[in-house]
N, C-alpha and C positions, 0 to 999 in steps of 0.2 A: 537689714541684715547685719549681724555682728559676727564678722569673720566666718561667714557661711552658715550661721545659726539663724533659724527663723524667728523674726520678731513678732510676726502675726500670721496666722493661718486661718482661712475662712473656708468652710465647707457649705456648698449649696445643694439643694435638692434639684430634681429634674425640671421644676417650674421656675427656678432661679431665686427661690427664697433661701435666706440664710438659715442653716440648721445648727451649725456650731461654729464658734469662733474662739481661737486661742491666742493669747497675747503673752509674750515672754519678756522679762526684764533681765538683762545680763550685767555683769561687772567684769571689766578687763583688769587683771592684776599684772603689773610689770615689776620684774625683779632683775636687778643688775648685780651679780655677785662681785664682791670686792676681793675675794680670795685669789691669790696669785696662781693657784692651780688652774684657774679658768682663763687667765690672761692669754691673749693671742697677739700675733704681730703680723701685719701685712707689709709686704715689700713691693715697692713700685720703682720701675726703671725710669730715670729721667731722660735718658737719651739712648739711641741705638747707634753702635759704631760698626761700620762696614769696612771690610778690607783688613789686611794684615800688614804690619810693618815689622822690620827687624828691631826697631828701637821703640820703647814705650812712648806713648803720646802723653804730653803734659796736660793734665786736665785742670790745672789751676786749683783754686780753693773750693770749687764746688764738687759735690759728690755725684756719682752716676746713679745712686740708689737712695730713695727716700723710704722711711719706714713709719708705720703708724701702729701704736700699741692700743688695744681695746679689750674690753670684756664683753662677753655675749649678753644679749638681752633675752630673758625668759618671759614669755607671755602665757597667761592662763586665763581662760574665759569661763566664768562660773554663772550658773543660772540662779538668780536671786528669788524671782517670783514668777509664777505661772498663773494666769487667770483664764478660766474656761467658761464661756457663755454658751448655754444650751437653750435654743429657741423653740417655742411651740408654734402651732399653726397661726396664732394671732400675733406673731412677731414679739411675744413677751419672752423674757429670758430669765433663767436662774444662773447665778454666778457662783462659781466655786474657785477659791483662791488658795494656792499652795505656796508657802514660803520655805526657802531652803537656807540652811546654815552649814558652814564648812569648817573643818579643822584647819586652823591657820598654819599648821606645820606641813601637812600632806595634801591639803585641799580635797579631802574626801568628805562626802556628805555625812554630817553627824547628827543633824536634826531636820526633820520635815514637819511643818505645821500646816494644818488645813482645818476647815470648818465643815462639819456635816450639815445635813438638811435641818437638823434641830437647833442649829446655832451653837453646837458644842465644839470646843477645840479638841482636835485629834493631833497628838504629838508623838512622833516616832523618833527615838534616840538610838543611834547606832554607835557602837564602841569598837575600836580597832586595837591591835596590839600596842601601838604607841600610847594609848590612853591608860595603860597599866604599867606599873613598875614592880612586877613580880618575877622572881628568879625562876628558872626552869624553862619550860616549853615556850612561854610567851617571850621571855628574854631571848631565846634562840631565834624566834621569828624576827624580832627586831634586829638582832645582829646580822642575820642573813637577808635583811631588807625585804622581808615578807610582811608588808604593812597594810596591804589593801584587802586582806581577808577579814570580814567582820568577825569579831570575837563574840559579841553579844548585842542584842537589841531589845528594846522595850517600847511598847505602844501604850500611851495613856489617853484617857478622855477626861477633859475638864468640863464638868456639868455646870449648869447655872448655880451660882452661889460659891463658885471656886472650889468645888469638891472634885478632887483628882482621883481617878481610879485606873488601876492597871488592867488593860484589856488583853495584852499579849506580851510574851517575853520568850526569848530564845538565847541559848548559850551553845557555842561550839566548843567541843572538847579537843584539846591538842595534847599530844604526848611526845616524849622523846623516845625514839626507837633505838 
């Protein structure tokens, strides 16, 4: 398990034979911001003083409070690859592998690659507002931090001989009201 995410899942039929098995590969990304806007400070008491006196107590050169300055640690777990084994009654399997690529700025999936039963590469590319530098509605989406809505997507098939064909495409239309 990678932070609660399944590394392997196996499905059995009622006789106990494997029907399907999924294996996932993850990557944990760690980011520690150096921006002072994220800096925090922890205060720790060195001693506890009980009672009250009319005169202040001389504490000497030591301080009653220690502090520790730190920046937060951000973790992001992304799925890199998923393998799915489908078994028949003879315990033979077919394997389908899906690879995922992410935008390094917002960690949203921007490319999914898999192979169909003919051995052809199927590739889906997804584009978000941050992928464009166009003034108007897309610029307003970025300014207002609306970055996870897909703007467009394309699905290609690469046949034997490296011939690439567009299978599907979509574009979302945004406007300023």
